[in-house]
N, C-alpha and C positions, 0 to 999 in steps of 0.2 A: 666543620666536620668531615670526616672521611667516609670511604665507602664502606669500611667496617663499620664505623659509627651507625652508619644507617642502617645496616643490617642487624646490629645489636638493637635499636630501636624496633625493627620490623618483628624480630623475633619475640622482643618483650611484648609487643601488643600485636601479635599473628590474631589473636581471636578477632579483633577488630575489621582487621582485613579479611579476613574469612567469611565472617559473620554477616557483615552489612551485605556482601554481594549475594551470599546464598539466599539470605532475607529477601533482598531485591527480585531476585531470581525467581526465588519459589512465589513470590505474590503476582507476579506476572504469571506465571505457568499456572497458577489457578485462576485468576482472571481469564486466561485466553480457555482453558479447559473446562470451567464452570459456565463461560457464556453460551447463550442459545445457539444451536447447531445454523450454521449460515448456508445457504443453496444458491447457487450462481449459474445462469444461462447464457447463451451468447448468440446473438442473431449475427450472421454472415451479410453483408449488404455489396452485392457486385451488379455494378449497372454500367458497364461501359458506353453504351449509347447514349450516356448524358455527359458523357468527356468528349472536349474536343470536336473535330467536324468542322461545319459551316462557321461562318462569323455570327452568324445570329444565336449559336448556341450560346447557353448562359457561362458554360466553364469553358474557355478556350487558352490556348497558349500553352507556353512552357510550366506554367504553376498552377495549371487546371486542376490537375491530381489533387495536389495538396489545399488549393482553394475550395474543392468538394468536400473533401474531408473534415476541414476547420469550418466549414459553413454548417455540414449536417451535425458537427459535434456542438457548435453553438445553437442551433436550431434544436437538439434533443435534450437541451436544460433550458432553454428560454422560456420563461413564464406561460407565455400563450400554449405553447405546445404539454408543458408539465401541468397544467391545468386542465387541459383535453384530458391526457392520460389518468389522470386522478380522477376524473368525473368519470374514465370509461371503467376502470380497474377498482377503484374506491382505496386505491392508496394513497397516504398522506403525500402533499408535494414535497415536505421534507424530508422525507424515506427514499423519494426517488430521485432527487438531488443527491444524496448521498450515496445511492445504491449505483447509479448508471456510469459508466465508464465508455469512452469510445478510443481505440486504437488504430490509426492506420496500419496496412498489411504491407510492411515493404516500402516503397516508393511508388506502389500503384494507387489506382483510384478506389481499390476496393479495402474496407474497413469493418472492423468487429464492434460491434454493441455488445457490451456485458452489463448483466445487472444481477446484484449480490440482494438477496433479503432473507430473513430467517423464516418467511411464510414461503414452502414451495409452490404451494398452490398459485402464488401471485407472479413466477417470475416468468414463465411463458407470454401470460397475458398482456405483462407489461412491456415484454419485449416487442409484440407484436404491435401494441396500440403505439408505441412510442417511434418504431420504422414507420408506421404508415402516415401517421402527425407527421412526423419533422419531414418526410418526402413529400408530403401534400404542401407542408408550409412551404419550401424551397421552392416549388414548381407551380403550384396553384397560381399565386402572386403574378407569374409572368402570364399565364391565362387571363387571369382578371385585367390585367393592365393591355392585353394584345384586345379583350373584348371592349374595354372601353374606347380604345382608339377606332375599333371597327364602327362601334356605334357612331362615334363622333363624325367619321369620315361617311356614314352614312346619312347623316343628318345636313352634312356640308352639298351633297350630291344634291338632296332633296331642297334642301333652299335653293342651289342655284337653279334646278329645274322649275321651281317655282317661280322665280324671278324671271326665267325666258319665257313662260308660260302667259305673266301678266303684261309682259312686254308686247308679245303677238296680241292679246285682247286691245293692247292700250293702242297699238299702231294697225288694228285689224288686218294682220298678215301675220302669214303662218309660213315660218322658215324662210326669210327673206334672202339668207345666202343663198340659196338655192335657185330661189326665183331670178335674182340678180345675175347667177351663172347663166342659168337656162335661157336669159333674155338676151343674154352677150353672145351665147353661141347661135340662138334664132338670128339676130341681127346680122351675124355675119354670113349666114347662109341666105337672108334676103338680099343682101348688097350683092352676093354673087351673082343671085338669079336677077336681079335687077340690071345688071350690067349684060347679063347675056341676053335678056329680053332686049335691052336697048341695042345691042349689037345685031340681033337679027329684024330688028324695025317694030316690035311688038310693044307699042305702045300701051296699049290698054293695060298688058301684064306690069310692064314699067312701071305704070301710076298706080296699079295695085299694090305693087313691092314698096313702093315710097309712103305709101298710106300706110303701110303696114311696119314700116321702120319707123315711120313716126310715132307711130302707137307704142312700140318696142322702147323707144327713145325717152317716151314720158314716162313708161313704168320705170324706167333706170333712173332718171331723174327723180323720181319721188321715193326709190328705196335707196339710193346710195346714198344720201346724208345721213339714215337712220343706221346703216348698216354699222359703222363701227362699234354702237351701243351695243349691237344684238351680237356681233365676233367678240366682245370683250365679255358678254354672258356666258357665251359658248367657252371661252378660254376659263373659264371660272369653272363651270361645269366639269371641262375636261380634265383640269387640275384635281377635284374633288374626285372624279372617279378613280385616277390614277391614286391617289392617296387610299382610297378604299380598296384598292386592288393590291396594294403594299402591304394595308392593314390586316387585309384576309390572310395574307401569306405569313405574315407574324403570327398570326392567330394560328394557323396550321401547324407552323414549328412550334408555336407554346405547346398545343394540345400533343404534338408528336412527342415531345419532352417527358409531358405528364403521362402518358402511355408508358414511356420506356421507364418511368419512376414505380410504376405499379408493383407496390410490395409484394404481391402475389408471385410477378416474375424476377425480381430482383433481390429478395432477399431468402434466407434459409436458416431455420432458428432452430437450436438445439435444444434437449430436453434439460432439465433442471437437474442438477447432480449438488451434492455437498460437497463444501468447502473443506479440504483438507484441514485438520487442525494441528498437525505437524508441521506445515508450513508455516503457518500462523504462530504457533509457538517459537519457532526456530526466529522467527523475523520478530518478535517480540519479545522474547526472554533474552536472547543474546545482547541485543541492545540496553536493554534493562540490567544485565548482570555488569555490563561494563562500565554503565554510568555509577552502581553500586561501590564497584571497584575503586573508580575514581572519589566517590563521596568519603569512603573508608581512609583513603591515602591521606585526604583534605583532613580527615578526622584526626588520624592518629598524629599528623603535623601538628595541628593544634592543640591536642594533650599533651607533646613533648615541650611545646612551647610552653606552656601553664607550668608544668612539673618543673622545669628548670628555672623559671622565674620565681618559683616557690623555694626552690633549695637554695640556691645561691647567695650567701651570707653578706650581709652589709658593710661596706668598707669601714675598718677601724679608725678610732680618732688618731692624730698626728702626735708622738712623744719625742723629749728631747734625745739625740743621740747620744749614745753611751762609749766612754771613749775605750781606744783599742787596748787588748789585754799587753802587759807589759810596761804600760805609759802611765804612770800614776797621776792622778789629778794634780792641779796645781795647788800648794800649801798644804797638802798630805803628807804627813811624817815618814821618811825613808826608813825600811828597816834596817836594824843593825846587823852588820856582817860579822864583826867581831876581828875587824882587821882596821887598823887605822893606816891611813896614807903615808908611805915611805916607813914604817916599822914593822917590827915582826909582829907575828900571828899571835894573840894573847889567848891564855887558855882561859 
């Protein structure tokens, strides 16, 4: 078929090419126009203090902004947050998942949370509850983990302190490391005094110093073997104390992030507004009309193919070929011409 044939077919079945797209577009437009009025609201989340900063921050690095937006979008539609928002507002979880959308503002860490619903009164409450629950979900877990670490470090410090106290009760000595060091210092002083007294000929003073030195040395001999165990306990307590300080610092940072994620400071919510029906009409009717035109073209092609199959005659049976004109068949009598070969024409 040539282009002229296609145009001839299209002209003959023009009513199909026009009716199908028009009916499809009209049905789509009717569905859009007769549907309940939808309302949309937007919550603008801007919390730059949550992004970047020290390494202790939850979102750091070159992809921090994208990670925060992706985490917020996942949290806003997570089962836990959706169930909490449903309990707060009375909206069904399925309606929440269908109506919530999260969009990043450019390449920044700021984002827009929108909610579309047929009930205007539920739009703002859903936005408020979703932003609050999502931010709490993202940052309260860090506070809980840091709190657990602080409690564990505090328990380690208490256990190390108890072990030291038990050791002191068992060995009947308190702070042997300090006693050992002070005794060493005292012995050094006594030895100097003894030498000085011996130099001036003070025998009684030198003898008293010798007795004190002997007593101090005996004390060192008693404490010295026990001192390594006690120092090991002190080292455990010091390590637990350092871990507790680090855990408290982490908890302080987590609490600071949670405060920076306060919805009252980080979000602003717009009033609910009706969704433009014209935008929905254009976005729905045009694609449906194009699809209807495609269906009409396919339908016309099928109808034309069927009609050609019906009108094409069956091939005729084979027949013997006829002789050419002017050449009589063999055995047929030749007509008289009235002339004998070699003689005159007779009347």
